MARVEX-846751 format. One record per residue (C-alpha): residue number from 1; x, y, z. Coordinates in Angstrom, 3 decimals, always signed. Example, Ala and Ser with C-alpha at 12.3 -4.5 7.8 and 13.67 -1.06 7.14 Angstrom:
1 | +12.300 | -4.500 | +7.800 $
2 | +13.670 | -1.060 | +7.140 $
This chain:
1 | +98.491 | +38.862 | +142.022 $
2 | +101.990 | +40.199 | +141.277 $
3 | +103.217 | +39.564 | +137.738 $
4 | +106.741 | +39.772 | +136.417 $
5 | +107.358 | +42.796 | +134.186 $
6 | +107.428 | +42.160 | +130.478 $
7 | +110.664 | +42.340 | +128.505 $
8 | +109.556 | +45.605 | +126.936 $
9 | +108.842 | +47.133 | +130.345 $
10 | +112.162 | +45.922 | +131.692 $
11 | +113.936 | +47.520 | +128.741 $
12 | +112.161 | +50.842 | +129.382 $
13 | +113.106 | +50.757 | +133.054 $
14 | +116.717 | +49.888 | +132.226 $
15 | +116.882 | +52.660 | +129.630 $
16 | +115.442 | +55.181 | +132.077 $
17 | +117.925 | +54.198 | +134.761 $
18 | +120.782 | +54.451 | +132.253 $
19 | +119.755 | +57.964 | +131.162 $
20 | +119.303 | +59.039 | +134.782 $
21 | +122.753 | +57.711 | +135.635 $
22 | +124.311 | +59.618 | +132.730 $
23 | +122.597 | +62.847 | +133.792 $
24 | +123.736 | +62.387 | +137.381 $
25 | +127.266 | +61.719 | +136.169 $
26 | +127.349 | +64.878 | +134.046 $
27 | +125.879 | +66.882 | +136.924 $
28 | +128.574 | +65.578 | +139.245 $
29 | +131.294 | +66.356 | +136.682 $
30 | +129.943 | +69.886 | +136.189 $
31 | +129.789 | +70.445 | +139.929 $
32 | +133.341 | +69.143 | +140.323 $
33 | +134.580 | +71.394 | +137.532 $
34 | +132.857 | +74.381 | +139.137 $
35 | +134.528 | +73.791 | +142.494 $
36 | +137.947 | +72.646 | +141.272 $
37 | +139.020 | +76.285 | +141.171 $
38 | +138.260 | +76.617 | +144.864 $
39 | +140.379 | +73.682 | +145.942 $
40 | +143.575 | +75.667 | +145.486 $
41 | +145.393 | +77.280 | +148.401 $
42 | +144.637 | +80.827 | +147.277 $
43 | +142.223 | +82.583 | +144.983 $
44 | +143.331 | +85.478 | +142.823 $
45 | +141.203 | +88.145 | +141.199 $
46 | +141.399 | +86.796 | +137.653 $
47 | +140.373 | +83.300 | +138.770 $
48 | +137.296 | +84.679 | +140.481 $
49 | +136.317 | +86.748 | +137.431 $
50 | +136.698 | +83.762 | +135.118 $
51 | +134.651 | +81.569 | +137.447 $
52 | +131.848 | +84.125 | +137.661 $
53 | +131.709 | +84.586 | +133.877 $
54 | +131.596 | +80.808 | +133.431 $
55 | +128.872 | +80.078 | +135.977 $
56 | +126.574 | +83.085 | +136.351 $
57 | +123.149 | +82.221 | +134.864 $
58 | +122.399 | +85.829 | +133.893 $
59 | +124.740 | +85.502 | +130.901 $
60 | +122.865 | +82.428 | +129.666 $
61 | +119.595 | +84.372 | +129.954 $
62 | +121.026 | +87.238 | +127.896 $
63 | +122.386 | +84.830 | +125.292 $
64 | +118.942 | +83.250 | +124.967 $
65 | +117.427 | +86.701 | +124.418 $
66 | +120.035 | +87.415 | +121.726 $
67 | +119.349 | +84.082 | +120.009 $
68 | +115.640 | +84.900 | +120.017 $
69 | +116.407 | +88.261 | +118.391 $
70 | +118.616 | +86.558 | +115.795 $
71 | +115.764 | +84.187 | +114.927 $
72 | +113.536 | +87.167 | +114.124 $
73 | +115.828 | +88.117 | +111.221 $
74 | +114.739 | +85.059 | +109.218 $
75 | +111.114 | +85.694 | +110.086 $
76 | +111.300 | +89.330 | +109.009 $
77 | +112.797 | +88.592 | +105.590 $
78 | +110.643 | +85.567 | +104.740 $
79 | +107.922 | +85.771 | +102.101 $
80 | +104.303 | +85.184 | +103.037 $
81 | +103.071 | +81.660 | +102.517 $
82 | +101.717 | +81.037 | +99.012 $
83 | +97.926 | +80.754 | +98.776 $
84 | +96.211 | +77.801 | +97.087 $
85 | +92.495 | +78.044 | +96.388 $
86 | +90.080 | +75.586 | +94.819 $
87 | +86.440 | +75.907 | +93.836 $
88 | +83.971 | +73.952 | +91.722 $
89 | +80.495 | +74.257 | +90.263 $
90 | +78.189 | +71.868 | +92.185 $
91 | +75.549 | +71.880 | +89.454 $
92 | +77.979 | +70.223 | +87.031 $
93 | +78.409 | +67.142 | +89.212 $
94 | +77.032 | +63.971 | +87.565 $
95 | +75.815 | +65.889 | +84.523 $
96 | +76.366 | +63.827 | +81.401 $
97 | +75.903 | +66.761 | +79.068 $
98 | +78.273 | +69.032 | +81.049 $
99 | +81.919 | +68.757 | +82.002 $
100 | +82.688 | +68.975 | +85.733 $
101 | +83.462 | +72.674 | +86.384 $
102 | +86.329 | +73.552 | +88.718 $
103 | +88.919 | +76.270 | +89.341 $
104 | +92.371 | +75.978 | +90.861 $
105 | +94.454 | +79.053 | +91.798 $
106 | +98.000 | +79.374 | +93.245 $
107 | +99.191 | +82.865 | +94.276 $
108 | +102.249 | +84.364 | +95.920 $
109 | +102.562 | +87.835 | +97.457 $
110 | +105.778 | +89.794 | +96.815 $
111 | +106.450 | +93.070 | +98.661 $
112 | +107.712 | +96.153 | +96.849 $
113 | +111.472 | +95.840 | +96.167 $
114 | +113.524 | +96.805 | +99.230 $
115 | +110.849 | +96.181 | +101.874 $
116 | +112.133 | +92.746 | +102.833 $
117 | +115.713 | +93.987 | +103.033 $
118 | +114.681 | +96.848 | +105.334 $
119 | +112.730 | +94.483 | +107.571 $
120 | +115.797 | +92.281 | +107.764 $
121 | +118.046 | +95.259 | +108.539 $
122 | +115.776 | +96.337 | +111.378 $
123 | +115.650 | +92.863 | +112.914 $
124 | +119.389 | +92.319 | +112.457 $
125 | +120.274 | +95.623 | +114.129 $
126 | +117.956 | +94.854 | +117.059 $
127 | +119.776 | +91.532 | +117.405 $
128 | +123.097 | +93.408 | +117.440 $
129 | +121.758 | +95.562 | +120.267 $
130 | +120.819 | +92.424 | +122.201 $
131 | +124.336 | +91.101 | +121.664 $
132 | +125.786 | +94.295 | +123.156 $
133 | +123.632 | +93.689 | +126.229 $
134 | +125.570 | +90.461 | +126.779 $
135 | +128.840 | +92.394 | +126.754 $
136 | +127.392 | +94.990 | +129.127 $
137 | +126.337 | +92.263 | +131.539 $
138 | +129.816 | +90.747 | +131.412 $
139 | +131.320 | +94.139 | +132.232 $
140 | +128.976 | +94.439 | +135.207 $
141 | +129.872 | +90.944 | +136.416 $
142 | +133.589 | +91.708 | +136.075 $
143 | +133.096 | +94.888 | +138.100 $
144 | +131.171 | +93.044 | +140.819 $
145 | +133.736 | +90.221 | +140.906 $
146 | +136.657 | +92.641 | +141.245 $
147 | +134.897 | +94.614 | +143.972 $
148 | +133.982 | +91.490 | +145.933 $
149 | +137.532 | +90.201 | +145.592 $
150 | +138.796 | +93.485 | +147.065 $
151 | +136.304 | +93.014 | +149.918 $
152 | +137.466 | +89.401 | +150.358 $
153 | +141.086 | +90.547 | +150.528 $
154 | +140.422 | +93.461 | +152.887 $
155 | +138.391 | +91.397 | +155.357 $
156 | +141.162 | +88.785 | +155.541 $
157 | +143.710 | +91.545 | +156.120 $
158 | +141.509 | +93.062 | +158.836 $
159 | +141.252 | +89.665 | +160.543 $
160 | +145.021 | +89.254 | +160.308 $
161 | +145.652 | +92.718 | +161.750 $
162 | +143.223 | +91.993 | +164.554 $
163 | +145.013 | +88.759 | +165.428 $
164 | +148.441 | +90.432 | +165.348 $
165 | +147.222 | +93.139 | +167.678 $
166 | +145.603 | +90.615 | +170.008 $
167 | +149.022 | +88.961 | +170.304 $
168 | +150.592 | +92.389 | +170.800 $
169 | +148.216 | +93.206 | +173.625 $
170 | +148.992 | +89.904 | +175.293 $
171 | +152.614 | +91.072 | +175.293 $
172 | +151.622 | +94.497 | +176.667 $
173 | +149.481 | +92.815 | +179.313 $
174 | +152.449 | +90.700 | +180.405 $
175 | +154.670 | +93.824 | +180.550 $
176 | +152.073 | +95.652 | +182.644 $
177 | +151.767 | +92.716 | +185.067 $
178 | +155.540 | +92.610 | +185.526 $
179 | +155.720 | +96.346 | +186.152 $
180 | +152.737 | +96.132 | +188.503 $
181 | +154.387 | +93.234 | +190.388 $
182 | +157.536 | +95.287 | +190.874 $
183 | +155.608 | +98.397 | +191.879 $
184 | +156.569 | +100.331 | +188.753 $
185 | +153.001 | +100.552 | +187.460 $
186 | +149.480 | +100.659 | +188.843 $
187 | +146.859 | +97.933 | +188.591 $
188 | +144.966 | +100.266 | +186.289 $
189 | +147.536 | +99.551 | +183.546 $
190 | +146.814 | +95.833 | +183.809 $
191 | +143.070 | +96.460 | +183.675 $
192 | +143.426 | +98.731 | +180.658 $
193 | +145.387 | +96.017 | +178.859 $
194 | +142.607 | +93.521 | +179.609 $
195 | +139.983 | +95.983 | +178.325 $
196 | +141.876 | +96.440 | +175.047 $
197 | +142.200 | +92.658 | +174.648 $
198 | +138.448 | +92.265 | +175.172 $
199 | +137.766 | +95.047 | +172.651 $
200 | +139.876 | +93.292 | +170.014 $
201 | +138.133 | +89.968 | +170.701 $
202 | +134.769 | +91.676 | +170.168 $
203 | +136.075 | +93.246 | +166.977 $
204 | +137.128 | +89.787 | +165.774 $
205 | +133.526 | +88.574 | +166.134 $
206 | +132.260 | +91.514 | +164.049 $
207 | +134.912 | +90.886 | +161.396 $
208 | +133.937 | +87.231 | +161.163 $
209 | +130.300 | +88.200 | +160.558 $
210 | +131.363 | +90.597 | +157.788 $
211 | +133.529 | +87.853 | +156.311 $
212 | +130.557 | +85.490 | +156.125 $
213 | +128.450 | +88.180 | +154.434 $
214 | +131.109 | +88.765 | +151.783 $
215 | +131.410 | +85.001 | +151.278 $
216 | +127.658 | +84.807 | +150.671 $
217 | +127.813 | +87.628 | +148.093 $
218 | +130.628 | +85.957 | +146.166 $
219 | +128.860 | +82.600 | +146.196 $
220 | +125.695 | +84.274 | +144.919 $
221 | +127.636 | +85.527 | +141.892 $
222 | +128.946 | +82.000 | +141.401 $
223 | +125.489 | +80.392 | +141.798 $
224 | +126.745 | +78.340 | +144.748 $
225 | +125.455 | +77.772 | +148.250 $
226 | +125.916 | +80.925 | +150.366 $
227 | +128.192 | +79.177 | +152.857 $
228 | +130.226 | +77.174 | +150.323 $
229 | +133.930 | +77.526 | +151.176 $
230 | +136.227 | +79.765 | +149.137 $
231 | +140.033 | +79.855 | +149.550 $
232 | +141.689 | +82.875 | +151.121 $
233 | +142.701 | +85.579 | +148.644 $
234 | +146.038 | +86.028 | +147.024 $
235 | +147.500 | +89.515 | +146.916 $
236 | +145.656 | +92.275 | +145.127 $
237 | +146.959 | +93.056 | +141.629 $
238 | +149.821 | +95.511 | +141.441 $
239 | +149.042 | +99.167 | +140.872 $
240 | +149.620 | +100.091 | +137.252 $
241 | +149.806 | +103.414 | +135.482 $
242 | +146.519 | +104.220 | +133.816 $
243 | +146.176 | +105.594 | +130.300 $
244 | +145.480 | +109.296 | +129.998 $
245 | +141.888 | +110.191 | +130.894 $
246 | +141.315 | +111.668 | +127.418 $
247 | +142.269 | +108.324 | +125.892 $
248 | +139.965 | +106.528 | +128.319 $
249 | +137.047 | +108.758 | +127.362 $
250 | +137.771 | +108.159 | +123.690 $
251 | +137.877 | +104.403 | +124.265 $
252 | +134.546 | +104.550 | +126.085 $
253 | +132.901 | +106.479 | +123.236 $
254 | +134.282 | +104.002 | +120.695 $
255 | +133.571 | +100.682 | +122.330 $
256 | +131.138 | +100.932 | +125.235 $
257 | +128.342 | +98.359 | +124.765 $
258 | +125.635 | +100.769 | +125.928 $
259 | +126.501 | +103.238 | +123.161 $
260 | +126.873 | +100.518 | +120.547 $
261 | +123.476 | +99.108 | +121.516 $
262 | +121.890 | +102.568 | +121.235 $
263 | +123.532 | +103.114 | +117.841 $
264 | +122.234 | +99.758 | +116.623 $
265 | +118.714 | +100.615 | +117.796 $
266 | +118.981 | +104.054 | +116.193 $
267 | +119.919 | +102.423 | +112.884 $
268 | +117.040 | +99.958 | +113.337 $
269 | +114.695 | +102.947 | +113.786 $
270 | +116.028 | +104.487 | +110.588 $
271 | +115.437 | +101.205 | +108.756 $
272 | +111.840 | +101.175 | +110.023 $
273 | +111.471 | +104.804 | +108.887 $
274 | +112.564 | +103.869 | +105.371 $
275 | +110.235 | +100.891 | +105.469 $
276 | +107.333 | +103.158 | +106.468 $
277 | +108.167 | +105.444 | +103.530 $
278 | +107.990 | +102.445 | +101.181 $
279 | +104.496 | +101.616 | +102.393 $
280 | +103.302 | +104.219 | +99.886 $
281 | +104.217 | +101.712 | +97.171 $
282 | +102.025 | +98.689 | +96.436 $
283 | +102.819 | +95.048 | +96.931 $
284 | +102.425 | +92.462 | +94.174 $
285 | +100.444 | +89.253 | +93.999 $
286 | +101.497 | +86.806 | +91.263 $
287 | +99.104 | +83.983 | +90.477 $
288 | +98.623 | +81.025 | +88.181 $
289 | +95.422 | +79.041 | +87.809 $
290 | +93.332 | +76.544 | +85.912 $
291 | +89.616 | +77.119 | +85.148 $
292 | +87.699 | +74.327 | +83.488 $
293 | +84.567 | +76.506 | +83.245 $
294 | +85.925 | +78.011 | +80.075 $
295 | +84.662 | +76.137 | +77.025 $
296 | +87.927 | +76.514 | +75.144 $
297 | +91.027 | +74.713 | +76.355 $
298 | +93.259 | +77.655 | +75.418 $
299 | +91.457 | +79.853 | +77.991 $
300 | +91.555 | +77.473 | +80.912 $
301 | +95.145 | +78.018 | +82.080 $
302 | +95.781 | +81.564 | +83.300 $
303 | +98.569 | +83.590 | +84.882 $
304 | +98.202 | +87.054 | +86.358 $
305 | +99.431 | +89.747 | +88.674 $
306 | +97.668 | +91.970 | +91.189 $
307 | +98.574 | +94.897 | +93.390 $
308 | +97.056 | +96.554 | +96.397 $
309 | +96.029 | +100.166 | +95.834 $
310 | +97.394 | +102.418 | +98.633 $
311 | +94.593 | +104.976 | +98.529 $
312 | +94.341 | +105.765 | +102.242 $
313 | +97.435 | +107.896 | +102.809 $
314 | +96.553 | +109.119 | +106.293 $
315 | +97.638 | +105.980 | +108.113 $
316 | +100.847 | +105.847 | +106.089 $
317 | +101.607 | +109.494 | +106.865 $
318 | +101.059 | +108.777 | +110.561 $
319 | +103.367 | +105.769 | +110.468 $
320 | +106.141 | +107.770 | +108.786 $
321 | +105.705 | +110.541 | +111.360 $
322 | +105.879 | +108.021 | +114.197 $
323 | +109.046 | +106.360 | +112.917 $
324 | +110.716 | +109.707 | +112.245 $
325 | +110.002 | +110.784 | +115.827 $
326 | +111.348 | +107.507 | +117.193 $
327 | +114.515 | +107.892 | +115.134 $
328 | +115.048 | +111.409 | +116.472 $
329 | +114.358 | +110.161 | +120.002 $
330 | +117.077 | +107.517 | +119.717 $
331 | +119.498 | +110.136 | +118.332 $
332 | +118.876 | +112.320 | +121.383 $
333 | +119.400 | +109.279 | +123.612 $
334 | +122.779 | +108.617 | +121.998 $
335 | +123.887 | +112.208 | +122.539 $
336 | +122.722 | +112.101 | +126.151 $
337 | +124.452 | +108.786 | +126.791 $
338 | +127.685 | +110.078 | +125.248 $
339 | +127.771 | +112.946 | +127.732 $
340 | +126.787 | +110.663 | +130.614 $
341 | +129.514 | +108.103 | +129.890 $
342 | +132.200 | +110.752 | +129.352 $
343 | +131.299 | +112.347 | +132.676 $
344 | +131.229 | +108.989 | +134.473 $
345 | +134.675 | +108.101 | +133.106 $
346 | +136.096 | +111.441 | +134.246 $
347 | +134.632 | +111.173 | +137.756 $
348 | +135.694 | +107.563 | +138.126 $
349 | +139.213 | +108.379 | +136.910 $
350 | +139.441 | +111.176 | +139.475 $
351 | +138.370 | +108.765 | +142.225 $
352 | +140.977 | +106.210 | +141.147 $
353 | +143.727 | +108.835 | +141.173 $
354 | +142.649 | +110.079 | +144.596 $
355 | +142.644 | +106.521 | +145.968 $
356 | +146.077 | +105.905 | +144.455 $
357 | +147.534 | +108.999 | +146.156 $
358 | +145.989 | +108.033 | +149.500 $
359 | +147.366 | +104.502 | +149.163 $
360 | +150.866 | +105.786 | +148.383 $
361 | +150.678 | +108.109 | +151.381 $
362 | +150.011 | +105.199 | +153.725 $
363 | +152.649 | +102.962 | +152.135 $
364 | +155.388 | +105.586 | +151.927 $
365 | +154.852 | +107.487 | +155.155 $
366 | +151.981 | +106.837 | +157.553 $
367 | +152.535 | +103.116 | +158.199 $
368 | +156.206 | +103.619 | +159.061 $
369 | +155.407 | +106.564 | +161.334 $
370 | +152.748 | +104.587 | +163.211 $
371 | +155.160 | +101.659 | +163.678 $
372 | +157.933 | +103.943 | +164.940 $
373 | +155.530 | +105.752 | +167.268 $
374 | +154.431 | +102.452 | +168.825 $
375 | +157.991 | +101.198 | +169.252 $
376 | +158.976 | +104.470 | +170.923 $
377 | +155.941 | +104.356 | +173.253 $
378 | +156.686 | +100.728 | +174.132 $
379 | +160.348 | +101.513 | +174.913 $
380 | +159.394 | +104.547 | +177.007 $
381 | +156.844 | +102.550 | +178.996 $
382 | +159.286 | +99.711 | +179.678 $
383 | +161.935 | +102.215 | +180.811 $
384 | +159.468 | +104.187 | +182.904 $
385 | +159.810 | +107.337 | +180.822 $
386 | +156.304 | +107.057 | +179.398 $
387 | +152.833 | +106.235 | +180.644 $
388 | +150.581 | +103.350 | +179.727 $
389 | +148.064 | +105.708 | +178.125 $
390 | +150.749 | +106.773 | +175.656 $
391 | +151.265 | +103.111 | +174.783 $
392 | +147.496 | +102.583 | +174.369 $
393 | +147.214 | +105.669 | +172.164 $
394 | +150.168 | +104.619 | +169.991 $
395 | +148.820 | +101.086 | +169.575 $
396 | +145.337 | +102.319 | +168.659 $
397 | +146.886 | +104.690 | +166.156 $
398 | +148.810 | +101.792 | +164.580 $
399 | +145.687 | +99.630 | +164.301 $
400 | +143.703 | +102.468 | +162.773 $
401 | +146.518 | +103.233 | +160.328 $
402 | +146.823 | +99.603 | +159.295 $
403 | +143.067 | +99.257 | +158.787 $
404 | +142.958 | +102.552 | +156.888 $
405 | +145.741 | +101.253 | +154.649 $
406 | +143.719 | +98.113 | +153.912 $
407 | +140.653 | +100.278 | +153.218 $
408 | +142.735 | +102.424 | +150.860 $
409 | +143.808 | +99.271 | +149.000 $
410 | +140.211 | +98.114 | +148.752 $
411 | +138.965 | +101.532 | +147.644 $
412 | +141.595 | +101.806 | +144.919 $
413 | +140.762 | +98.458 | +143.363 $
414 | +137.029 | +99.001 | +143.668 $
415 | +137.289 | +102.421 | +142.053 $
416 | +139.397 | +100.844 | +139.314 $
417 | +136.674 | +98.232 | +138.763 $
418 | +134.096 | +101.008 | +138.384 $
419 | +136.358 | +102.828 | +135.929 $
420 | +136.730 | +99.631 | +133.921 $
421 | +132.949 | +99.332 | +133.589 $
422 | +132.484 | +103.000 | +132.655 $
423 | +135.220 | +102.785 | +130.014 $
424 | +133.939 | +99.430 | +128.765 $
425 | +137.438 | +97.922 | +128.974 $
426 | +137.729 | +94.887 | +131.302 $
427 | +141.490 | +94.726 | +130.842 $
428 | +141.851 | +97.595 | +133.334 $
429 | +141.121 | +95.107 | +136.119 $
430 | +141.416 | +91.720 | +134.437 $
431 | +144.606 | +92.179 | +132.426 $
432 | +144.487 | +90.029 | +129.286 $
433 | +140.973 | +88.775 | +130.072 $
434 | +139.231 | +90.618 | +127.233 $
435 | +135.764 | +90.465 | +125.732 $
436 | +135.005 | +89.753 | +122.095 $
437 | +134.382 | +92.796 | +119.930 $
438 | +130.844 | +92.641 | +118.545 $
439 | +128.545 | +94.938 | +116.684 $
440 | +129.015 | +97.748 | +114.242 $
441 | +131.534 | +100.543 | +114.416 $
442 | +131.060 | +102.807 | +117.400 $
443 | +131.599 | +106.469 | +118.059 $
444 | +135.194 | +107.419 | +117.475 $
445 | +135.486 | +111.145 | +118.019 $
446 | +135.016 | +112.704 | +121.407 $
447 | +134.951 | +116.168 | +119.869 $
448 | +131.417 | +115.523 | +118.560 $
449 | +130.097 | +114.787 | +122.036 $
450 | +126.425 | +115.701 | +122.135 $
451 | +125.875 | +116.181 | +118.375 $
452 | +123.030 | +114.158 | +116.963 $
453 | +122.377 | +114.659 | +113.201 $
454 | +118.663 | +114.961 | +113.850 $
455 | +116.226 | +113.986 | +111.136 $
456 | +118.758 | +112.034 | +109.066 $
457 | +118.759 | +108.326 | +108.580 $
458 | +121.629 | +106.363 | +110.067 $
459 | +121.448 | +104.138 | +107.033 $
460 | +122.688 | +107.148 | +105.043 $
461 | +124.608 | +109.230 | +107.595 $
462 | +127.912 | +108.510 | +109.337 $
463 | +127.883 | +107.279 | +112.895 $
464 | +128.313 | +110.173 | +115.295 $
465 | +131.828 | +111.450 | +115.342 $
466 | +132.756 | +110.077 | +111.911 $
467 | +133.062 | +112.258 | +108.847 $
468 | +131.395 | +111.507 | +105.555 $
């Protein structure tokens, strides 16, 4: 038989519903905040970058990894738990002529001075390397956001150009029909105009499919549904003069997160090498105890100290050799990465400059020539001085020039995004949207590219490129 719920049960149900309602409310607010950016009329590049950095779950994953690494610092520097031991003599239990015999001992292990500090240094430097991984991921997300924005802009421009040319061909078709009706042109001109219109309509279908694919890629970065709507793009950022390539290479060698992470791990390896060298020294064990088995009260309370005796040197020699090899390995990796980043910056800079020259060529010369060529072909055809094929050729040339101009715009901004990632400076694409500066000092002298200070500890040597 159904029974009414008790007051306690009703309170639990009410509390559960209240908590669920709060969670749903916060979820709705978060969702609204995520999409408020996309309710505007246009989306610019900086807005997209900010939205991606705020919503991409990969950053949260990296931050969790860094927090885990930070937590290991406390663990590495902590002392071992103290040991408490107790024992007694069973034969003395319930013996009237004997006192109950028992021993109590409290001991604490202390490592040789400096070992704890070196363990902490190693863990702290590994945490710094994990923090640089967060910055590297943000650079990669900024690059992807800028590239996808350039794609978003170029596909909208391609759709616009297609629609303009569809309207233009409707005009040409009407001109051809008039000339055909008056006997000034053949029916073939009308048919050619219809073929070109059909070709542009087919091209519009292809462009729409590409547009949906780009939309899905952007929404993936934003952790949204693939078909969630995004406003049309605002104009691409203006072309700015870049710093000198030598300065860009220097900036990359000073601040790039990949190098700073490698330097931090190299210093962590050096700390572990020093720690391995200190394993030749013993650790201490301080103790205090009480022993009632002694017949004199003055002897019952004791304090003492013990050490381990590091007799077996072979395993310690092997550990030192291992850590020294790992330290040298990381030094070689730094030198290799220096050369790799410097080369990537140079190649990317060259690509940006090439794209900039191509873009200027279209804007200053080719677009105007294509427009003038079409206008001349149109005037000649209307006057009877030119053929319809000349008009078709001029119009196709204009479309191709316009699309090539859009591609040149896209290529320039995408190459700039790649350069920004290689340099490690997001301001090249995002303006004043900068990342926090974390970690230790980086490499600050390009002239030492490839030098590695092999066999020396980074705890004692300058970072590559610095002088003592």
